[in-house]
VMD Tcl script that builds the backbone (N, CA, C; Angstrom):
set m [mol new atoms 441]
animate dup $m
set s [atomselect $m all]
$s set {name element resname resid chain x y z} {
  {N N UNK 1 A 15.653 8.650 3.890}
  {CA C UNK 1 A 15.708 7.612 4.921}
  {C C UNK 1 A 14.280 7.100 5.154}
  {N N UNK 2 A 14.119 5.801 5.247}
  {CA C UNK 2 A 12.784 5.260 5.488}
  {C C UNK 2 A 12.251 5.700 6.849}
  {N N UNK 3 A 10.949 5.596 6.995}
  {CA C UNK 3 A 10.325 6.050 8.232}
  {C C UNK 3 A 10.357 4.967 9.306}
  {N N UNK 4 A 11.537 4.647 9.752}
  {CA C UNK 4 A 11.724 3.711 10.861}
  {C C UNK 4 A 11.577 4.524 12.140}
  {N N UNK 5 A 10.590 4.181 12.950}
  {CA C UNK 5 A 10.383 4.961 14.161}
  {C C UNK 5 A 11.504 4.691 15.170}
  {N N UNK 6 A 11.814 5.677 16.015}
  {CA C UNK 6 A 12.947 5.557 16.935}
  {C C UNK 6 A 12.947 4.304 17.807}
  {N N UNK 7 A 11.808 3.862 18.381}
  {CA C UNK 7 A 11.884 2.647 19.202}
  {C C UNK 7 A 12.306 1.413 18.406}
  {N N UNK 8 A 11.967 1.367 17.135}
  {CA C UNK 8 A 12.374 0.226 16.308}
  {C C UNK 8 A 13.880 0.263 16.073}
  {N N UNK 9 A 14.407 1.443 15.745}
  {CA C UNK 9 A 15.853 1.575 15.551}
  {C C UNK 9 A 16.596 1.237 16.846}
  {N N UNK 10 A 16.092 1.739 17.958}
  {CA C UNK 10 A 16.671 1.441 19.271}
  {C C UNK 10 A 16.680 -0.071 19.519}
  {N N UNK 11 A 15.548 -0.723 19.316}
  {CA C UNK 11 A 15.454 -2.165 19.538}
  {C C UNK 11 A 16.381 -2.951 18.634}
  {N N UNK 12 A 16.470 -2.541 17.387}
  {CA C UNK 12 A 17.377 -3.199 16.440}
  {C C UNK 12 A 18.818 -3.085 16.918}
  {N N UNK 13 A 19.210 -1.883 17.315}
  {CA C UNK 13 A 20.585 -1.689 17.795}
  {C C UNK 13 A 20.847 -2.487 19.065}
  {N N UNK 14 A 19.883 -2.531 19.947}
  {CA C UNK 14 A 20.027 -3.310 21.180}
  {C C UNK 14 A 20.233 -4.792 20.851}
  {N N UNK 15 A 19.435 -5.303 19.929}
  {CA C UNK 15 A 19.578 -6.707 19.515}
  {C C UNK 15 A 20.918 -6.968 18.836}
  {N N UNK 16 A 21.375 -6.027 18.024}
  {CA C UNK 16 A 22.648 -6.205 17.318}
  {C C UNK 16 A 23.849 -6.201 18.263}
  {N N UNK 17 A 23.673 -5.648 19.455}
  {CA C UNK 17 A 24.773 -5.654 20.423}
  {C C UNK 17 A 25.116 -7.073 20.881}
  {N N UNK 18 A 24.139 -7.967 20.837}
  {CA C UNK 18 A 24.387 -9.345 21.287}
  {C C UNK 18 A 25.388 -10.043 20.371}
  {N N UNK 19 A 25.146 -10.127 19.052}
  {CA C UNK 19 A 26.143 -10.805 18.216}
  {C C UNK 19 A 27.482 -10.079 18.172}
  {N N UNK 20 A 27.472 -8.756 18.256}
  {CA C UNK 20 A 28.747 -8.032 18.270}
  {C C UNK 20 A 29.553 -8.430 19.500}
  {N N UNK 21 A 28.884 -8.516 20.637}
  {CA C UNK 21 A 29.568 -8.884 21.879}
  {C C UNK 21 A 30.120 -10.307 21.802}
  {N N UNK 22 A 29.356 -11.208 21.199}
  {CA C UNK 22 A 29.763 -12.616 21.136}
  {C C UNK 22 A 30.796 -12.862 20.040}
  {N N UNK 23 A 30.566 -12.280 18.862}
  {CA C UNK 23 A 31.380 -12.608 17.692}
  {C C UNK 23 A 32.596 -11.713 17.489}
  {N N UNK 24 A 32.584 -10.544 18.080}
  {CA C UNK 24 A 33.678 -9.590 17.853}
  {C C UNK 24 A 34.277 -9.098 19.156}
  {N N UNK 25 A 34.670 -9.993 20.026}
  {CA C UNK 25 A 35.190 -9.499 21.303}
  {C C UNK 25 A 36.497 -8.744 21.106}
  {N N UNK 26 A 36.520 -7.542 21.629}
  {CA C UNK 26 A 37.733 -6.737 21.577}
  {C C UNK 26 A 38.307 -6.604 22.963}
  {N N UNK 27 A 39.183 -5.670 23.115}
  {CA C UNK 27 A 39.734 -5.400 24.441}
  {C C UNK 27 A 38.652 -4.776 25.309}
  {N N UNK 28 A 38.554 -5.190 26.550}
  {CA C UNK 28 A 37.550 -4.597 27.432}
  {C C UNK 28 A 37.763 -3.087 27.577}
  {N N UNK 29 A 36.669 -2.354 27.657}
  {CA C UNK 29 A 36.761 -0.905 27.867}
  {C C UNK 29 A 37.130 -0.599 29.305}
  {N N UNK 30 A 36.590 -1.401 30.229}
  {CA C UNK 30 A 36.784 -1.167 31.656}
  {C C UNK 30 A 37.222 -2.451 32.339}
  {N N UNK 31 A 38.035 -2.347 33.370}
  {CA C UNK 31 A 38.371 -3.556 34.125}
  {C C UNK 31 A 37.170 -4.024 34.948}
  {N N UNK 32 A 37.065 -5.329 35.112}
  {CA C UNK 32 A 35.983 -5.888 35.936}
  {C C UNK 32 A 36.169 -5.385 37.356}
  {N N UNK 33 A 35.163 -5.103 38.064}
  {CA C UNK 33 A 33.735 -5.191 37.796}
  {C C UNK 33 A 33.118 -3.850 37.370}
  {N N UNK 34 A 33.945 -2.903 36.922}
  {CA C UNK 34 A 33.453 -1.547 36.680}
  {C C UNK 34 A 32.467 -1.446 35.513}
  {N N UNK 35 A 32.426 -2.456 34.648}
  {CA C UNK 35 A 31.475 -2.394 33.543}
  {C C UNK 35 A 30.034 -2.412 34.055}
  {N N UNK 36 A 29.827 -2.904 35.272}
  {CA C UNK 36 A 28.457 -2.957 35.808}
  {C C UNK 36 A 27.929 -1.580 36.189}
  {N N UNK 37 A 28.797 -0.572 36.159}
  {CA C UNK 37 A 28.328 0.805 36.342}
  {C C UNK 37 A 27.386 1.189 35.202}
  {N N UNK 38 A 27.482 0.459 34.095}
  {CA C UNK 38 A 26.574 0.685 32.972}
  {C C UNK 38 A 25.120 0.479 33.357}
  {N N UNK 39 A 24.868 -0.324 34.388}
  {CA C UNK 39 A 23.488 -0.527 34.852}
  {C C UNK 39 A 22.877 0.773 35.363}
  {N N UNK 40 A 23.691 1.603 36.005}
  {CA C UNK 40 A 23.188 2.905 36.468}
  {C C UNK 40 A 22.837 3.799 35.277}
  {N N UNK 41 A 23.630 3.713 34.225}
  {CA C UNK 41 A 23.355 4.493 33.012}
  {C C UNK 41 A 22.073 3.978 32.348}
  {N N UNK 42 A 21.906 2.662 32.297}
  {CA C UNK 42 A 20.667 2.074 31.758}
  {C C UNK 42 A 19.473 2.536 32.590}
  {N N UNK 43 A 19.601 2.502 33.906}
  {CA C UNK 43 A 18.499 2.912 34.788}
  {C C UNK 43 A 18.133 4.381 34.551}
  {N N UNK 44 A 19.133 5.223 34.391}
  {CA C UNK 44 A 18.867 6.635 34.107}
  {C C UNK 44 A 18.144 6.786 32.771}
  {N N UNK 45 A 18.578 6.039 31.777}
  {CA C UNK 45 A 17.921 6.074 30.479}
  {C C UNK 45 A 16.473 5.617 30.566}
  {N N UNK 46 A 16.233 4.539 31.315}
  {CA C UNK 46 A 14.860 4.052 31.486}
  {C C UNK 46 A 13.996 5.068 32.228}
  {N N UNK 47 A 14.589 5.772 33.181}
  {CA C UNK 47 A 13.869 6.826 33.890}
  {C C UNK 47 A 13.408 7.910 32.910}
  {N N UNK 48 A 14.318 8.385 32.062}
  {CA C UNK 48 A 13.964 9.421 31.089}
  {C C UNK 48 A 12.912 8.910 30.101}
  {N N UNK 49 A 13.057 7.668 29.662}
  {CA C UNK 49 A 12.065 7.093 28.747}
  {C C UNK 49 A 10.688 7.033 29.402}
  {N N UNK 50 A 10.646 6.537 30.615}
  {CA C UNK 50 A 9.357 6.390 31.321}
  {C C UNK 50 A 8.712 7.740 31.574}
  {N N UNK 51 A 9.493 8.698 32.034}
  {CA C UNK 51 A 8.952 10.033 32.319}
  {C C UNK 51 A 8.474 10.712 31.036}
  {N N UNK 52 A 9.255 10.636 29.978}
  {CA C UNK 52 A 8.871 11.263 28.719}
  {C C UNK 52 A 7.625 10.640 28.128}
  {N N UNK 53 A 7.605 9.329 28.080}
  {CA C UNK 53 A 6.447 8.609 27.536}
  {C C UNK 53 A 5.214 8.836 28.402}
  {N N UNK 54 A 5.388 8.767 29.706}
  {CA C UNK 54 A 4.266 8.967 30.622}
  {C C UNK 54 A 3.660 10.362 30.508}
  {N N UNK 55 A 4.508 11.365 30.337}
  {CA C UNK 55 A 4.005 12.727 30.174}
  {C C UNK 55 A 3.200 12.856 28.888}
  {N N UNK 56 A 3.693 12.272 27.807}
  {CA C UNK 56 A 2.944 12.301 26.544}
  {C C UNK 56 A 1.598 11.603 26.706}
  {N N UNK 57 A 1.588 10.458 27.376}
  {CA C UNK 57 A 0.320 9.748 27.574}
  {C C UNK 57 A -0.649 10.562 28.423}
  {N N UNK 58 A -0.153 11.169 29.487}
  {CA C UNK 58 A -1.040 11.943 30.360}
  {C C UNK 58 A -1.580 13.189 29.654}
  {N N UNK 59 A -0.819 13.729 28.716}
  {CA C UNK 59 A -1.258 14.902 27.961}
  {C C UNK 59 A -2.098 14.511 26.741}
  {N N UNK 60 A -2.202 13.205 26.494}
  {CA C UNK 60 A -2.972 12.667 25.360}
  {C C UNK 60 A -2.574 13.327 24.046}
  {N N UNK 61 A -1.284 13.323 23.777}
  {CA C UNK 61 A -0.769 13.921 22.552}
  {C C UNK 61 A -0.140 12.857 21.659}
  {N N UNK 62 A 0.083 13.208 20.431}
  {CA C UNK 62 A 0.681 12.305 19.449}
  {C C UNK 62 A 2.136 12.053 19.806}
  {N N UNK 63 A 2.529 10.782 19.812}
  {CA C UNK 63 A 3.896 10.427 20.171}
  {C C UNK 63 A 4.718 9.991 18.955}
  {N N UNK 64 A 4.049 9.658 17.863}
  {CA C UNK 64 A 4.699 9.141 16.654}
  {C C UNK 64 A 5.532 10.230 15.989}
  {N N UNK 65 A 6.786 9.940 15.730}
  {CA C UNK 65 A 7.739 10.892 15.167}
  {C C UNK 65 A 7.259 11.533 13.870}
  {N N UNK 66 A 6.643 10.757 12.994}
  {CA C UNK 66 A 6.340 11.241 11.651}
  {C C UNK 66 A 4.910 11.775 11.501}
  {N N UNK 67 A 4.199 11.927 12.602}
  {CA C UNK 67 A 2.841 12.477 12.559}
  {C C UNK 67 A 2.828 13.879 13.162}
  {N N UNK 68 A 1.782 14.626 12.835}
  {CA C UNK 68 A 1.633 15.980 13.360}
  {C C UNK 68 A 1.390 15.939 14.872}
  {N N UNK 69 A 2.088 16.775 15.620}
  {CA C UNK 69 A 1.842 16.839 17.071}
  {C C UNK 69 A 0.468 17.458 17.334}
  {N N UNK 70 A -0.156 17.055 18.423}
  {CA C UNK 70 A -1.485 17.565 18.749}
  {C C UNK 70 A -1.479 18.484 19.965}
  {N N UNK 71 A -0.415 18.442 20.751}
  {CA C UNK 71 A -0.332 19.289 21.942}
  {C C UNK 71 A 1.139 19.565 22.242}
  {N N UNK 72 A 1.448 20.807 22.570}
  {CA C UNK 72 A 2.808 21.179 22.939}
  {C C UNK 72 A 3.023 20.821 24.409}
  {N N UNK 73 A 3.921 19.905 24.650}
  {CA C UNK 73 A 4.204 19.434 26.011}
  {C C UNK 73 A 5.485 20.105 26.481}
  {N N UNK 74 A 5.374 20.887 27.561}
  {CA C UNK 74 A 6.527 21.620 28.087}
  {C C UNK 74 A 6.728 21.394 29.588}
  {N N UNK 75 A 5.917 20.540 30.176}
  {CA C UNK 75 A 5.976 20.343 31.626}
  {C C UNK 75 A 6.709 19.053 31.971}
  {N N UNK 76 A 6.925 18.860 33.259}
  {CA C UNK 76 A 7.587 17.641 33.725}
  {C C UNK 76 A 8.998 17.548 33.188}
  {N N UNK 77 A 9.361 16.387 32.714}
  {CA C UNK 77 A 10.711 16.140 32.198}
  {C C UNK 77 A 11.003 17.005 30.971}
  {N N UNK 78 A 9.935 17.449 30.294}
  {CA C UNK 78 A 10.093 18.292 29.106}
  {C C UNK 78 A 10.510 19.716 29.462}
  {N N UNK 79 A 10.519 20.055 30.730}
  {CA C UNK 79 A 11.068 21.337 31.164}
  {C C UNK 79 A 12.594 21.268 31.261}
  {N N UNK 80 A 13.148 20.063 31.298}
  {CA C UNK 80 A 14.601 19.861 31.359}
  {C C UNK 80 A 15.214 19.563 29.998}
  {N N UNK 81 A 14.468 18.845 29.165}
  {CA C UNK 81 A 14.962 18.410 27.861}
  {C C UNK 81 A 13.797 18.391 26.879}
  {N N UNK 82 A 14.039 18.889 25.663}
  {CA C UNK 82 A 12.985 18.823 24.651}
  {C C UNK 82 A 12.823 17.405 24.125}
  {N N UNK 83 A 13.802 16.555 24.372}
  {CA C UNK 83 A 13.793 15.209 23.808}
  {C C UNK 83 A 14.202 14.148 24.828}
  {N N UNK 84 A 13.468 14.029 25.924}
  {CA C UNK 84 A 13.895 13.076 26.959}
  {C C UNK 84 A 13.822 11.622 26.516}
  {N N UNK 85 A 12.935 11.291 25.594}
  {CA C UNK 85 A 12.867 9.894 25.158}
  {C C UNK 85 A 14.082 9.532 24.305}
  {N N UNK 86 A 14.520 10.439 23.429}
  {CA C UNK 86 A 15.750 10.180 22.669}
  {C C UNK 86 A 16.938 10.084 23.612}
  {N N UNK 87 A 16.965 10.946 24.599}
  {CA C UNK 87 A 18.023 10.906 25.599}
  {C C UNK 87 A 18.000 9.576 26.346}
  {N N UNK 88 A 16.812 9.107 26.686}
  {CA C UNK 88 A 16.682 7.818 27.357}
  {C C UNK 88 A 17.171 6.670 26.489}
  {N N UNK 89 A 16.761 6.655 25.225}
  {CA C UNK 89 A 17.230 5.612 24.303}
  {C C UNK 89 A 18.761 5.626 24.228}
  {N N UNK 90 A 19.321 6.819 24.097}
  {CA C UNK 90 A 20.770 6.958 23.972}
  {C C UNK 90 A 21.482 6.444 25.221}
  {N N UNK 91 A 20.987 6.811 26.396}
  {CA C UNK 91 A 21.628 6.368 27.627}
  {C C UNK 91 A 21.503 4.868 27.832}
  {N N UNK 92 A 20.380 4.293 27.448}
  {CA C UNK 92 A 20.248 2.837 27.559}
  {C C UNK 92 A 21.273 2.165 26.649}
  {N N UNK 93 A 21.396 2.631 25.416}
  {CA C UNK 93 A 22.381 2.042 24.502}
  {C C UNK 93 A 23.800 2.189 25.043}
  {N N UNK 94 A 24.129 3.359 25.558}
  {CA C UNK 94 A 25.470 3.551 26.138}
  {C C UNK 94 A 25.677 2.666 27.363}
  {N N UNK 95 A 24.662 2.563 28.202}
  {CA C UNK 95 A 24.768 1.721 29.392}
  {C C UNK 95 A 24.958 0.255 29.052}
  {N N UNK 96 A 24.230 -0.224 28.053}
  {CA C UNK 96 A 24.384 -1.616 27.623}
  {C C UNK 96 A 25.773 -1.818 27.020}
  {N N UNK 97 A 26.257 -0.837 26.266}
  {CA C UNK 97 A 27.615 -0.946 25.708}
  {C C UNK 97 A 28.644 -1.062 26.826}
  {N N UNK 98 A 28.460 -0.302 27.890}
  {CA C UNK 98 A 29.380 -0.385 29.030}
  {C C UNK 98 A 29.240 -1.741 29.721}
  {N N UNK 99 A 28.000 -2.208 29.914}
  {CA C UNK 99 A 27.780 -3.503 30.576}
  {C C UNK 99 A 28.383 -4.658 29.788}
  {N N UNK 100 A 28.275 -4.594 28.466}
  {CA C UNK 100 A 28.862 -5.663 27.643}
  {C C UNK 100 A 30.376 -5.514 27.561}
  {N N UNK 101 A 30.855 -4.324 27.948}
  {CA C UNK 101 A 32.291 -4.038 27.946}
  {C C UNK 101 A 32.892 -4.195 26.552}
  {N N UNK 102 A 32.097 -3.860 25.540}
  {CA C UNK 102 A 32.515 -3.996 24.148}
  {C C UNK 102 A 32.483 -2.627 23.475}
  {N N UNK 103 A 33.664 -2.115 23.127}
  {CA C UNK 103 A 33.770 -0.780 22.542}
  {C C UNK 103 A 32.985 -0.662 21.231}
  {N N UNK 104 A 32.922 -1.732 20.446}
  {CA C UNK 104 A 32.170 -1.669 19.187}
  {C C UNK 104 A 30.694 -1.344 19.421}
  {N N UNK 105 A 30.159 -1.741 20.560}
  {CA C UNK 105 A 28.754 -1.463 20.849}
  {C C UNK 105 A 28.484 0.024 21.058}
  {N N UNK 106 A 29.508 0.781 21.389}
  {CA C UNK 106 A 29.340 2.225 21.522}
  {C C UNK 106 A 28.952 2.836 20.174}
  {N N UNK 107 A 29.372 2.204 19.088}
  {CA C UNK 107 A 29.022 2.703 17.749}
  {C C UNK 107 A 27.510 2.742 17.540}
  {N N UNK 108 A 26.786 1.786 18.115}
  {CA C UNK 108 A 25.330 1.800 17.982}
  {C C UNK 108 A 24.741 3.039 18.649}
  {N N UNK 109 A 25.271 3.389 19.797}
  {CA C UNK 109 A 24.803 4.599 20.481}
  {C C UNK 109 A 25.142 5.842 19.659}
  {N N UNK 110 A 26.318 5.869 19.076}
  {CA C UNK 110 A 26.716 7.017 18.258}
  {C C UNK 110 A 25.813 7.148 17.033}
  {N N UNK 111 A 25.541 6.036 16.364}
  {CA C UNK 111 A 24.668 6.076 15.181}
  {C C UNK 111 A 23.258 6.489 15.578}
  {N N UNK 112 A 22.773 6.001 16.725}
  {CA C UNK 112 A 21.445 6.412 17.181}
  {C C UNK 112 A 21.433 7.917 17.455}
  {N N UNK 113 A 22.452 8.423 18.120}
  {CA C UNK 113 A 22.547 9.859 18.381}
  {C C UNK 113 A 22.510 10.649 17.073}
  {N N UNK 114 A 23.278 10.220 16.090}
  {CA C UNK 114 A 23.318 10.929 14.805}
  {C C UNK 114 A 21.961 10.884 14.105}
  {N N UNK 115 A 21.298 9.734 14.153}
  {CA C UNK 115 A 19.958 9.623 13.547}
  {C C UNK 115 A 18.975 10.551 14.243}
  {N N UNK 116 A 19.041 10.607 15.567}
  {CA C UNK 116 A 18.144 11.493 16.310}
  {C C UNK 116 A 18.478 12.951 16.025}
  {N N UNK 117 A 19.727 13.300 16.106}
  {CA C UNK 117 A 20.164 14.689 15.965}
  {C C UNK 117 A 19.893 15.251 14.571}
  {N N UNK 118 A 20.114 14.445 13.542}
  {CA C UNK 118 A 20.053 14.976 12.185}
  {C C UNK 118 A 18.872 14.481 11.362}
  {N N UNK 119 A 18.090 13.537 11.892}
  {CA C UNK 119 A 16.939 13.039 11.144}
  {C C UNK 119 A 15.648 13.190 11.940}
  {N N UNK 120 A 15.520 12.477 13.042}
  {CA C UNK 120 A 14.263 12.469 13.793}
  {C C UNK 120 A 13.902 13.837 14.387}
  {N N UNK 121 A 14.806 14.405 15.145}
  {CA C UNK 121 A 14.501 15.646 15.857}
  {C C UNK 121 A 14.202 16.802 14.890}
  {N N UNK 122 A 14.970 16.994 13.817}
  {CA C UNK 122 A 14.610 18.077 12.889}
  {C C UNK 122 A 13.208 17.925 12.294}
  {N N UNK 123 A 12.793 16.702 12.017}
  {CA C UNK 123 A 11.428 16.481 11.512}
  {C C UNK 123 A 10.415 16.908 12.562}
  {N N UNK 124 A 10.626 16.479 13.792}
  {CA C UNK 124 A 9.710 16.827 14.875}
  {C C UNK 124 A 9.691 18.338 15.123}
  {N N UNK 125 A 10.858 18.964 15.051}
  {CA C UNK 125 A 10.924 20.404 15.287}
  {C C UNK 125 A 10.197 21.191 14.196}
  {N N UNK 126 A 10.352 20.779 12.946}
  {CA C UNK 126 A 9.619 21.447 11.860}
  {C C UNK 126 A 8.114 21.296 12.054}
  {N N UNK 127 A 7.673 20.085 12.399}
  {CA C UNK 127 A 6.246 19.853 12.624}
  {C C UNK 127 A 5.722 20.675 13.800}
  {N N UNK 128 A 6.493 20.749 14.879}
  {CA C UNK 128 A 6.068 21.510 16.055}
  {C C UNK 128 A 6.019 23.004 15.749}
  {N N UNK 129 A 7.004 23.498 15.025}
  {CA C UNK 129 A 7.003 24.923 14.680}
  {C C UNK 129 A 5.821 25.265 13.779}
  {N N UNK 130 A 5.550 24.394 12.817}
  {CA C UNK 130 A 4.426 24.624 11.911}
  {C C UNK 130 A 3.091 24.566 12.663}
  {N N UNK 131 A 2.974 23.672 13.614}
  {CA C UNK 131 A 1.718 23.474 14.345}
  {C C UNK 131 A 1.513 24.505 15.451}
  {N N UNK 132 A 2.567 24.806 16.218}
  {CA C UNK 132 A 2.403 25.626 17.416}
  {C C UNK 132 A 2.969 27.041 17.294}
  {N N UNK 133 A 3.797 27.304 16.288}
  {CA C UNK 133 A 4.316 28.650 16.053}
  {C C UNK 133 A 5.154 29.205 17.184}
  {N N UNK 134 A 4.847 30.434 17.575}
  {CA C UNK 134 A 5.653 31.168 18.558}
  {C C UNK 134 A 5.767 30.470 19.914}
  {N N UNK 135 A 4.692 29.871 20.448}
  {CA C UNK 135 A 4.878 29.164 21.729}
  {C C UNK 135 A 5.955 28.069 21.646}
  {N N UNK 136 A 6.028 27.374 20.521}
  {CA C UNK 136 A 7.074 26.363 20.373}
  {C C UNK 136 A 8.447 27.025 20.266}
  {N N UNK 137 A 8.543 28.117 19.509}
  {CA C UNK 137 A 9.829 28.802 19.366}
  {C C UNK 137 A 10.319 29.322 20.716}
  {N N UNK 138 A 9.406 29.812 21.541}
  {CA C UNK 138 A 9.778 30.254 22.888}
  {C C UNK 138 A 10.273 29.078 23.725}
  {N N UNK 139 A 9.572 27.965 23.661}
  {CA C UNK 139 A 9.977 26.756 24.385}
  {C C UNK 139 A 11.358 26.301 23.909}
  {N N UNK 140 A 11.541 26.292 22.623}
  {CA C UNK 140 A 12.807 25.858 22.027}
  {C C UNK 140 A 13.963 26.763 22.483}
  {N N UNK 141 A 13.679 28.035 22.633}
  {CA C UNK 141 A 14.700 28.989 23.066}
  {C C UNK 141 A 15.080 28.768 24.534}
  {N N UNK 142 A 14.133 28.305 25.341}
  {CA C UNK 142 A 14.342 28.188 26.789}
  {C C UNK 142 A 14.751 26.808 27.285}
  {N N UNK 143 A 14.541 25.781 26.468}
  {CA C UNK 143 A 14.857 24.411 26.904}
  {C C UNK 143 A 15.795 23.778 25.875}
  {N N UNK 144 A 16.849 23.186 26.361}
  {CA C UNK 144 A 17.843 22.575 25.476}
  {C C UNK 144 A 17.294 21.342 24.763}
  {N N UNK 145 A 17.869 21.047 23.619}
  {CA C UNK 145 A 17.488 19.896 22.832}
  {C C UNK 145 A 17.744 18.597 23.597}
  {N N UNK 146 A 18.887 18.468 24.199}
  {CA C UNK 146 A 19.246 17.228 24.899}
  {C C UNK 146 A 19.171 17.427 26.408}
  {N N UNK 147 A 20.045 18.185 26.963}
  {CA C UNK 147 A 20.035 18.466 28.414}
  {C C UNK 147 A 20.534 19.864 28.685}
}
mol reanalyze $m
mol bondsrecalc $m
mol representation Tube
mol addrep $m
């Protein structure tokens, strides 16, 4: 798989939701006005993204998926989830799918989840284990991958 960084894949999927919503309208998932509950899911996703990104910036560590990590971050939102930014991306995609009320858009969230679960996160975990050793393994044992 090419080295497409997660924010690019997320942005691509978000953009692709527009033509899917316009060109492939299916049966609504939720009756109006309940699809707007997706805004709360988007807000939660943005919260996780902001907290995860902000913690990485404050710790001055490498954020790029395919580069070696420079510092093991276990505080803040990282005490709840080892991957809060992936969780945030996923929740934003799910929230937008609910807001558009288009079931096909849920597929983008599913594909993003699969890419994170089986491609991005394993790469990051191997790099973290190689770089930090036992402290990372202890962190991994005590904090869930997603939530």
